[in-house]
N, C-alpha and C positions, 0 to 999 in steps of 0.2 A: 175507655178515655184517661186512665190512670198511665197507660201504656204509651198513649200518643203524648202525652202532657212529658213523660221523661224521654222519649226520643226527640221531641222539639227541643230539652234543655240541652241534651247531649249535643244536637246540630248546631244550637247557639253557641254552645262552649268552642266547639272547634271552629266557629267565624270570628272568636275572638281576636284582635289585632295585638300581635308583642308589645311589650312596652318598650318605651325609648330607650331604656338603660340597656337592653339585648344587644342593639346595634354599638353603643359604646365599649361593651366587653369583648365584642368581635374586635375592634379597632383596636383594642388593648393588647389583646392576644397575638394580633399581626406584629404591633409595634414591638412586644416581647421577642416573636420569633425572628425580626429583623436585627434585634441588638443581638442575641446569642448568635445568629449566624456571623455578625461582625467582629464579634468577639472571638468565634473560632477561627476565622481568616486572619484576625490579627495575631492569634496565638501561634495556628500552624504557619501562617506568611513568614518571610523573612524578617528577622529582628533588627532593628534599627543599630542595637547595640551590639550586635554580633559583627566582629570581623573575622572573614573567612582565612585571608591572609594570616593573620596573628595566629589564629587557631591551628593553622596548618605547620606554621614555625615552630609553635610549642610542641606539636604533634612529632615533628622530625626531630626536635630536640631531645625529646624524652626516647626517642629510636636511638640517636648518637651515645646518650648516657648509656643507654641498654647494651649497646657493642664494646662501650668502655668496660660495662661491669662485665660482660663475658669474656674478654681477655685478662682481665684481672683473675676472676674466677677460673679458669681454665690453667692460667699460670700459678697459681695458689695451692690449686688440688695437686697438680703435677709434682710441685715443690713438695708438697706433704707426703705425695705417693711415695718418691724415691728417698726422702729424709726416711721414713719407716723401714722400707725396704733396705738402705746400704747401712743403717744403723743396726737392725736387727742381724743381717749377714755378718757383719762384721765381728758383732759379739759374739754371733754364734761358731764363726770360725777360730777366733782366738780361744772359746771354752774347750771346743772340739778338740782343737789341737793338742790342750795339756794331757797329758798322760796319765795324770792323776785322777783328773775329773772323768776320762773316759773310764778307768778303771773300776772307783769306787762307785759313780753313779750308774753305769750302763755295764759293767762287768765286761761281756764277750759279746756284745751288740755290735761292734764293729762301726762306730760313729766315724773315724776317719774314713773308710770306706764309703761310707753313705754320703760324707761331704763331697768327696771325689766324684762321685754318680750325679750327685746335686748340680755340682757345678757344670758337669757336662752336659746336663739336661737345660740349664739356663742358657749356655753358651752354644751347644751344637742344635738345638731345635730350630733358633731364629732361620737356620741356612733354607728352610723350605717355606718361609714368611712371605716370598714372592708369589707362591701359588696361590694362595688363600688371602692375602690381604685385601686386595681390591674387592673382591668377592664380600668381605666380611663389612669392609666399611660401605659398598654400595647397599648392601642388605639393611645393616643396621642403621647407619648414617652416623657421621662423625662424632656427636654429641654421646649416643647411645654405644659406640664403640670405646670411648673413654670411660664411660660408667662400668661398663663390663670388665675392661682391662684394670682398672682400680680394685673392681670387686675381685679379681685372680690373684691381686696383691695383697690383699686382705685375706683372703683363702692361705696364701703362703704364711702369713704372720699367725694365723689359728692354728695351722699343724705344727707349731714350735710348742704349744702345749703338751704334745705326745709326740715325742722325737721317736719316732720309727722309719722303717725305710719305705713303708706303705704310703707313710702321711708326708715326708719330706720330699721324696724324690717325684713324685707324680705333680704336686704342687709345683717344684721346681721347673718340671717340663711345662706346666702350665703356662709359668712364667716365660719362659723361652717361645711358646706359641705366641702370647700376648704382646712381647715387645716392640715388634714390627708394627703391627696394626695401632699399639698405644701411640707410637711416635709418629707414624705417617699420620693418623688423626689429627694429633696435636698442631703439627705442620701445616695442614689443609685448613683446619679451623681458625688458626692465626691468621692465615692469607686471606681466608673469605670473611672474616671480621674487617680486615681492611678494605676488600671490596665493598661491603655492606655500608662501612663508613663513609667511604666516597658516594655512595648512591644517596645517603642521608643527607648528605653535605649539599648536595647538588642534585636535589630533587625535582627543581623547576627546569631542567634542562632535558631538552626532547629526547635522546639517546635514552636517557634514565626512566623517563616515565613510559617510554614503550618498550622498555627493558630489552634494549638491544645490547650487542656486544660491546662492553667498554674501548673507547680509545685507547691507544697504545699510550702506556706511561702514565696514565691519570692517576692512578693509585699507588705509586711507588712510595710518595713519601709516607703514606700511613703504613705500608709494608716495613719500612723500615724503623718508623715508631712502635709499632707493636711488636716485631721481630725482637727489639732492643727490649721492651719492657717484659716479655716474656722470659726472655734470657737473662736479665736481671734478677728476677723475682726466682727463676728455678734454680741458679746456680746455688743460692742459698741453701739448698737440699744439702749440700756437702758440709756445710757449718750446722746446721741441725741434726745431720747424721751422726756426728760424733759425740752427742751428748749422752748417749747412754754409754758410751766408752767413757768419757770425761766424769760422768757424775757417779757412777756404777762400777766399773770393772777396773779402773785405775787404782782403786784402792786394795784390789786384792793381788796386784801383780809384783814379782820379785824385783829386786833392784837390779840394776843393768849390769853389774859384774858377775850375777849369777846366772842372766840368760844370755849373755854375750861371752861367757867364759873360754867356749871352745871356737869362738869367731876369729880368723886370723887376717882376713884381708876383706874390705869395703870397696865400693866403687866399679869401675870399668873392669876390673881383673876377675870380677867374681863370676862362676860358671852356675847356673841356676838362680836360686832366688837369693838364700842367706847359709851358705854352707856352715855347719857347725852351730847353727841355732838350737839351744837348750829345748828339750823336749817337756821340761815343766816349766812353765812361767807363771802360774799361780801359788801364791804363798799358803792361802787356804780358798776352800771351794766356797762359793756364794751359796747361802742359804736358797732351798729351792722356793719357798714364798717370796724371796725377794726377786728372784727370775720370774716367776708368774706376773708380780707385781709390774715389772718393766714391760713383760709382754702385753700386758693387759692395757698398760697406757698406750703402747703400738697399736694395739688394736682399735682402741678409741680412735686413734688419729686415722686410722686407714678407712674406718668408717665416714669420720668426717669429711675425708676426701672424696669418697661415695656421695655424700650427701652433696658437696659443693658442684662434683660435675651433675650431679641430677636436678637440683634445685635452682642453681645459679648460673649455669650455662646454658644460653637460649639454641634454638637451631639455628645450625650454619646455613640451610636452604630452606626456600619454600617448598610446602607440600608438593606442589606440581613439579618443581625442580628437581626434587627426590624421587619422584616417581619416573621422570625421563631418564636419570642417572641410572634406574635398576632395568628401565625398560628397553635398553638395546640389545638384551640378550646376556645369560651367563658365560656362554662360551667367547661373546665377545668383551667380556669384561675381564676373563680369564686371559686372553690373550694379550690384552691393551700393553701390560707391563714389558713384556718381550717385543713388542712392536715399536714400544717407544725408544727402544734400545738403538733404533735406526737414527734418531734425533742426534745429530752428533755433538749437542750442547751437552746432552748428558752422557754421552761415550766418553767425552774429553774433562767432564767433572768427575769421571769415577775415580781417578787418582786422589782427588782430594777428600771425595765420601770416604776412601780406605784410610787415609790417612787420618782422617777426623775421628774415625774408631781406633786409631793405633795408638794416637797421643793421651787420649782421654784415658784409657787404661792403663797405658803405660806409667803414666804421673801416680796413678792410684796403686799399682802392683809393683812396677819396676822400680822407679826412682823411690817412693816414698819407704819401700822395705830395705831395698839394695844398697841404698845411699842415706836415707833418713834413720829408720830402725836400726840398721847396722851400725852407725856411727852414734847416734844419740840415746838409741834404747827405745823399747816398747813404749815408754809413758809418754812418748814425744809425737806417737804416731797421731794422734788427736789434734795435735797444732799444727803438724805439715798439713794435713788434708782439711782442718779447717780453714787455715789462711789461704791455702789453694780456692777454696770455693769462695771466700769472701773476696778474693783479687779476681777470679771471673766474674762475679756478681758486679764489682764496681766498674771494672773495665768493659764491660758489654755495652755500656753508656757512650763508649769511643764510637761503635758503629752509627752512631746519631751524626757523625762528620758526614757520612755517606749523603747525605741531605744536600751539603755544600760542596764537596770533593768529589772525584771520580770513585766508582764503585769497587774498582780492583785496588784501592788503596788499603782497604780493610783486611783482604784475604794476604796481599802482598806483605803487608807490615807484621800479621801474625805469623807468616811464615818466616820471616828474615830473624824476628825474635826466637823462634824455634829453633832455626838454622845455628845461631850464634850458640843457643842452651847446648844443643845436640853436640856441637865442637868441643865444648866446653867440658862435657860430662865424659866424652870419649877420651879426655885426656886426665881427668882425675880419678885417681885411686889412693888407698889409705891402708897401710899397714898397722892393724892393732897391737897393742901390746899389753899385756895382763896387769889390771890394776891402775891403768890410766885413764882419766877422763877426758872427753874430748868436747867439752862444752863450749869451747871456742869456734866449734864448727857451726853452731846454731845460727847465728847471724848469716853466715853465707848460703847456708842451706834454704834459710828461709828468703833470701833474696832470689834464689833460683826459684823457687815456688811460687813468689809472685810475678815473677817475669814469667815463667810458664803459664799461668792463669792468666796473662795478660794475652799471651798466645792463642790459649784456647780460646777466650772472650771473643777474639778478634776472628777466629776460624769458624765458631760454633755460628756466630752470629752473622760472618760474613755469607756463608755457605747458606744458612736458611733464608736468609734476606736475597740472596743472590737468584734462588731458584724462584722465590715469590715474585721477583722483577721481571724474569723470564717468562713465566707462563701465569703473571699476574690476570690477564684477559680469558683466559682458559679455564673456567670452571670445571668442566666437565674432566678436566687432565689433572687438577689438583694432588687429589689422592694418589694418583697412579704416579706422578712423579715424587712424592714425598715418599712412597714406598720404594720405589728404588734407590733413594737416597739413603734411607735408614736399613734397606737390605744390605747395600755394600757396607755399611757400618758393622751390619751384625757379623758379615763376613771376616771384616778386620777382627772384631773381637774375638772371635773363633780363632783366629791364627795366633793372636796374641795367647790367648789360652793353650794352646799347641806349643809355644816357643819356651815356655816356663824355664826348661831346663838348659836352654841355650847360653852360651857365655853372654855377657852384658855387651860386651863390644860387639857382637855379631846383632844384636838386637837394635842398638843406638845404628850400626849401619842401615838396618832395613829402614828404620824410620828416617835415616837421612837420606836413603835413595828415594823412597818412596814420597818424601818431601818436593826432592829437585824434580821428581817425574811429575808431579801434580802442578806444580808451579807451570812447568814447561807447557803441559797440556793447556792449562789454564788461559796462558798468553797465546796460545794458538787459537783458543776457542774465542777471546775477544777479538782477535785480528781477523776473524772469519766474518764475523758479527758488524767488525768495523768496515769490510768490504760488502757488506748487504749480501752473503750469501744466505740463502733460505734454507732453512733445516726442512728435514723429509718428515713430516708428522703424518702418523697414521690417521686414515679417516673413521671418525666416530659415528657408527650407523645412526640412522634417524629412530627414533623411539618407536617401538612398534607396542602399543597397547592393545592389549587381549581381554582386558577386563570387561565384560558386558554390562552396558547401561553407562558407562563412564566416554564422556565426549569431552574433546576441546573444543572451544569456541574460537574457529578460525576464521580467516580474512573471506576465504572463497564459498568454502561450504562447511558449516558447524556441524552436519550430520554426516559428514564423509568419515569412514573408517579406512582403516588399512586395507581391508578385504577388497575396498572398493576400488582401490588404485590399479591402475593397469599392470600387469606383470612384467611387460616389455621396459617401462620405465624404471620398474626396480632392478631390471638387470641391466640396464644401462649405467646405472649408478653404481652397481657392484662391480662391473667391469673395467672401470676408470682405474688406468694403473702409471700412467704418466704423472710425473711429479707436479708439474704445473698444474695439471687437470686435478688433481686432488686437492690441493690445495685451494683451487678455485671451486669445487665441489664442497668443499670444508665450509669456505666462507657462505657460500649460500645455504648452505643446509644450516650453519648455526643460526644465520638471520632469520632464515624462515620459523626454525625452533623457537628461537628468542621471541620473534612476533606470534608465533601462533599458540605455544605452551606456555609461555610465561607470561604473554601480553594477555590472557586470558582472565588474569588478575585484575587487569585495569577497567576501569568503568567505558574508556572507550571501545576497546574489544568488546566487551559485554554487547554494547549498544550495537555494533556492527554485525554480532553474532545473531541478534534479536532481528535486525532488519533481514538477514540472509533468511532466516525462517520464515519472516513474514512475507517476503517476494517468493520463496518457495511454494 
């Protein structure tokens, strides 16, 4: 009976009706879920206060400021590197020239012979730069190439702490190896920044969004401005390079009557540099600790330039673009500089490249020593070179006139200025008399220095700007073009190194002949361009990506690899020999590459690739 009563109580408890509050609680939970869902939709949905166009404008404004930061950082970094390099080299050569310094400090070490071999390493090694520069730039990228080259210059500074044959000569050879890659990277980097700035200014245009080849001439104004800014900043390196000479070494130099006591003639009649120049130029030897302190300061600035290149300079290309530049094959990259010499524009500009190397080294070694130091004395050397650098920096801004005037005006104006100065220097010579000062020649020599700086500024800025304008739309050719330019400059610098013992009139005659030839060839080039004669450009092969697992999202088939393509099509593309067919094939390949490889970054291309995979 008790069991049955318990079962009935359990059965009655199961049949109890739930109180009405339970239904209310369920309704409250439903309403809370609906509110939470609405809040989530409101949070994740489009915001009423969010303006997509305004945010896009802010984004590309930051991108443009980043490009300006890159240009300024590259310019300042290059200026610091060459300030340190030229300042240390000048001080080192003057100290090693003094016979007392060599005998007292290093006895029979042979510093003079070491200096000759060091200069040979710096001037001779760049001759082979055409062989490896494009490969290095394609492998490392422009930014990392600039960083590595600045590190080599810092290595040269560090070897001066222990001046021996096995430290100075290898570091000098390393500098010779790095000269052409550094300058080719700088020229390519500044031009590429101009292209990027145009893309960020005109981000709404269709050809920019689809990352197609830029229309001809659209970024020329940015190239002119950026090249001018770079040269304005870089040429200040000649000014800062004279600080060690002015602040440290000048107080240890003898008076002019002692240094120039055996010098009989200056100017155009001189053979060599300064015949009769005294072998002792120091009154007393600088303290070793003072030299170590100077080298430590220079070493700090060399490290600063490395940090600037590493931290402040952004990448010149997107990762996919850099992969494409490397993926055409190392053999093709090696051949590109030689194939590009078939382009009549580069062939006809080669005399200007050579003259550009001639005139800079001549004014630093020939004019400043044979005319400046020979007449005014060694203590005025810093003033001549400093005025020259300041003049180059100030007058580099004149190249901005190309924004309104014809582009040939910059190069031709610089050539006219140098032509007049070369004729004047051919006629100028001076017979020195013992005990007489020649301070009255300071003004005319400074005027010649300022005018030569004007010609150099127009020449350097004009050539770099012209190359950027001619190849502005050819992203994959920039490093090759600037490699050829600076390689010819290195050849000219080597020739100047070889002619050091020639008579001054012979040097001036070579300069004058090369200048006239350069102007004639440049006129021929401009005339051919005006007649719309198409240059013969080598075809750059399509990138071949061999990394497994890496795929580009292309329009037709995102999973297609190079091995799936028919070999007959590849043979037909490689056998095109006619010039017109090469140009047509090049345009088609560049358009396809831009749409395929670079267009993979855009949302529209990713969407097309996803649809292709879904249909497949």
